[in-house]
Legacy VTK file of the C-alpha trace (Angstrom):
# vtk DataFile Version 3.0
C-alpha trace
ASCII
DATASET POLYDATA
POINTS 77 float
105.438 96.319 111.787
105.499 93.019 109.914
108.830 91.286 110.281
108.326 88.725 107.516
109.414 89.284 104.828
112.292 91.390 106.058
115.439 93.013 104.781
118.402 93.524 107.077
120.218 96.769 106.235
123.225 95.580 108.217
123.688 92.685 105.803
122.432 94.173 102.555
122.819 97.430 100.717
120.152 100.120 101.011
119.967 100.578 97.218
119.229 96.874 96.731
116.547 96.927 99.415
114.946 100.060 97.990
115.034 99.066 94.332
114.535 95.293 94.582
113.148 94.144 97.920
110.705 96.989 98.611
108.931 96.756 95.200
108.455 93.007 95.703
106.839 93.604 99.087
104.623 96.369 97.662
103.423 94.051 94.888
102.176 91.336 97.262
98.496 90.495 96.744
95.830 89.169 99.084
96.034 85.397 99.544
92.569 85.085 101.080
89.115 86.487 100.447
89.636 89.168 103.072
86.800 91.636 103.501
89.376 94.408 103.179
90.181 93.454 99.597
86.882 94.729 98.216
86.159 97.441 100.764
85.090 100.659 99.044
86.225 102.861 101.949
89.590 101.211 102.508
91.263 104.576 101.921
89.761 105.797 105.224
90.997 102.831 107.226
94.101 102.567 109.410
94.275 98.802 108.926
97.578 97.401 107.724
99.041 93.886 107.659
101.161 94.567 110.749
98.289 95.821 112.862
96.080 92.942 111.710
98.806 90.464 112.617
99.188 91.954 116.095
95.443 92.053 116.753
94.284 88.857 115.062
97.344 86.742 114.329
96.437 87.044 110.632
97.718 89.773 108.311
94.550 89.735 106.205
91.826 89.501 108.830
90.092 92.850 109.435
90.552 94.568 112.783
86.971 95.303 113.818
87.558 98.647 115.478
89.477 99.958 112.445
86.470 99.029 110.297
84.150 100.825 112.687
86.298 103.960 112.672
86.515 103.929 108.860
82.731 103.664 108.559
82.228 106.544 110.977
84.708 108.656 109.024
82.806 107.864 105.853
79.498 108.901 107.444
81.019 112.234 108.493
82.038 113.179 104.951
LINES 1 78
77 0 1 2 3 4 5 6 7 8 9 10 11 12 13 14 15 16 17 18 19 20 21 22 23 24 25 26 27 28 29 30 31 32 33 34 35 36 37 38 39 40 41 42 43 44 45 46 47 48 49 50 51 52 53 54 55 56 57 58 59 60 61 62 63 64 65 66 67 68 69 70 71 72 73 74 75 76
């Protein structure tokens, strides 16, 4: 859902994107002190940078209703 950074398959080779570009994107770290960074139930959350960007205009700012859903899932365990 996030368009930056991006890799255009029409201009680049799939193998390069898969073996070079994708690992670089996966290795990106938090730039802020986002609450999500230290969340112990993050594995139950549907939050992702793209959804956060759409909802908040910030890829690292938590989406409140995703937090609420994650906490309710945790309580149900």
